[in-house]
N, C-alpha and C positions, 0 to 999 in steps of 0.2 A: 407353905412349907419350904418351897425351893429357895431358901436364902443362900447367898453366896458363901461358899466354904473356902478354907485356906487353899485347897487344891483346885478350886474353880469348878467343881462339878458335883453332881449327886451320883455319878456313875458307879462309884465303889459300893454304894448302898445296894445297888441292884446287880452287882457283879455276880452274886450267888444265884441270880435268877436263871442262868443258862446252864443246862446240862446236856452233854453231847450224846448222840445215839450210839448204841453198840450193835452187835450182830443179831441175826434172827433168833439165836438161842440165848439171848441175854436174860439176865435175872430180872424179876419184877421186884421193885422196892420204891420207897418214897423218902424224900428228905423235906422236912418242914424247917423253915428258916425264919428267924426273927432278927431284925437289925435295930439296934438302939443307938441313939446319938447322945453323947455326953452322959449325964446322970439321969436321963429320962427313964421312967418306969414303963412307958408304953412304947411299943415298937414303931419306928418310923416307916418300916417296910416289912411286909410279910410275903413269903413265897411258899408254895407247895410244888415240889418237883417230882414228877412221876416217871419212872423207868418202866416201860411196858412194850412188849412186842418188837424190840429192837429200836424203838424210838424213845425220845425223851420229851415230855410235855412239861413246860414250866408255866406256872400261874402266879403272876406278880400282882400284889395289891398295895396301894399307898394312897395317901391324901396329898393333893396338890392345890394349894390356895383354897382349902376348905372343900374341895371336890374329891370324892372318892374315885380312884382310877384303877384300871386293870390293864394288863398286857399279857398276852399269851406268846410263848415261844415254842416252836416245834423243831427239834433237831432230828433230821432224817438224812444222816450222812450216807446211808446206803443208796439214796437217790440224789446225792450231791446237792442237798439244799438245806437251808436254815430259814424257817418261815417265822416272821414277826407279825403279830395280829393285834390290832387296836380296836377293842369292842366299842369304844366311845365314837370313833369316826367310821367304824365298820370298813376299815381298809387293812390291807396286808401288803408286805413286801417280802421278796425272796432273795436271799444272799447265797452265793456259792462259796464253798471253802476256799477255792483258788482266789476269789475276789478278796476275801477277808485276809488271807495270807499276804497278798500283794499290798493291800492297804497298810498292814502292820509293818511290812518291810520298808515301805516308803516312809512311814512315820519314823522308824529307827534311823534311816539315812538322813532325814531332815534334822533330827535331834543332833546327830553328830555334826552336820554341816553348820548348825547354828551355835555350836559351842556348848551344847547341853548334854554332853555324853553321859553325865551322871544319871540322867533319866532314861537313856537308851540301854546302858549297861550298869545298873545300880550295884554298888558294893555294900556288903553287910558284914558286920560281926555276927558270928553264929554261936549260940549257946544252946546245948541240948541236954535234957535230963531224961534218960531212958526209963527210969523207974516211974516217974510221974507222967511220962509222955507229954512233956512240955518243951516247946521249941521257941526260941527268941532270936529274931533277926533284927538288927538295928544299925542305923548310921546317924549322922548329925541331923537329918531331916525327918526320919520316920522310924517307927518301931512296930514290929509285928510280934505278938505273943499268941502262940498257937497251942491248943490242946487237942489231942487226937485219940482215936480208938481204932482197934483192928476191925476190918470189914468182915462181914459174915462169910463171904466167899471171895475168891480171887476174881471171879467174873464181875461182881459188883464193884470191886476195887478198880478193875480195868475201865469200867464205864465211868466211874468217878474221875479217874485220871484224865480221860478224854474231856469230861465236863470242865474240869478246872481250867485247862488251857484254852479250849474253844470259847469258854465264857469270857475269859479275860480279853481275848482278841476281838470278839464281837462287840463288847462294850466299848472298846477303843473307837469304834465308828460313831458312837453317839456324840453329838456336838458338845464341846466343852469338857469332855471326859479326860481323865488322866491317861498317860501311856500305860500299856499293860505289862511292862517288863519287870517291874518289882513283883507283881503278883505271879508272873510266870516263874520267877525264882522261888517264891514261896511254894508254888505247886510242885516244883522239882524236889524240894526238900521233903515235902509230904510223900511224894511218890517213892523216894529213896527209902523211907521208913515204913512203907506199906500202911499209911494212916488214912482214915477218913477224919476230917476235922470235926470236932464237937464245939469248939469256940475259937474265934479269932478276934483279937483286940488290936486295932490299928490306931496308933497315936502319931499324929502329925505335929511337929514342932515348928513354930513360926514366931516372928517378933511383931509386936505392935508397940511402936514407940521404942522405949528402952527395955521393955519387959518381954521375956520369953514366955510364950503361951503354948497351950496344948489343945488339940482338937481330937477327941476320942470317939471312935465308932466300935461298938461291940456287936459281933454276929454270933448267934447261937444256932446250931444245927441239931436236929433230932431225926435219926434214921429209923425207919420201920420197914420190916421185910415182908409186909402183906399190904396189898391194895384193897381199900374199902369199896363199897358200892358207890359212895359219893365220889371217890377218886375216879371210878370208871365213868361216872356221869360227867365229870370234868373233861375226861378224854373225849367223850362223845361231843361235848360242847365245842371243844377245840376243832374237832374234825368238821363239824357243821360250819363253824366260822371259816375254816379254810376253803370250804366248798362254796361259800356264799359271799364273802367279803370282796370288795373291789380290789383289784391288784394295782399297785402304784409303784413307781421307781423309789429306790431307797431314799433319794434326796427329798422326795415329797413326803415320804413316810416320816422322816425326821424333821420335816418342815424347814428344810434348807431352801434358800432362794435359788441356789445353783449348785451344781456338783462341786464338791471341794475335796482336795486331797491333802494328806498331812504334810 
């Protein structure tokens, strides 16, 4: 499944997999996400993200080269940690928010230094339709089409706003992934409008020979304001994994030969 894409990564597919933790009095809710590539009728990636007890538990599922894979992410910002767990290898790694922010800051600096400022500070034309709750941001390289809904509570919205930004930053650490700055701009526009996204369509424009081509990824989100018994069993499974899996440095978790900085 992991074929080379125009942006050189599969990271945006799993961008929606990470949701950041809120306070001890945070709402309980879930977001189910399906990611479709091109005209496919079956999702390439599925996630279930659970907000509970001030933490966020994300459960990612996808197929890679015919093998079903999973990954769990636990955002526990109250204790200054983001834990990634790999059930296949039974390993985990812990990131701190400061480490993630430093990594992203260095990435931005390197992009400017290398003459690729358009990736560090992307500019978009913005079109907004308040009646249909549709937002379009585009430039010559990429277009985002976003549909949204009002959150049930402001607390759930606050948690989602944290999700969107931390998720973009964490995924920037994955080898080969795109910089997070375009997505951070999208997140800011959603936050300004008090929206939870229900659908995001990302179109990348690129050339192959003399022809201009498109690469489209569609992401659908479904929010529910009640956690099921199966959701709570997932939370228990993630807690058991965190207690039992071997701890490794993030470079080993991502299977890097040596530590690398952007």
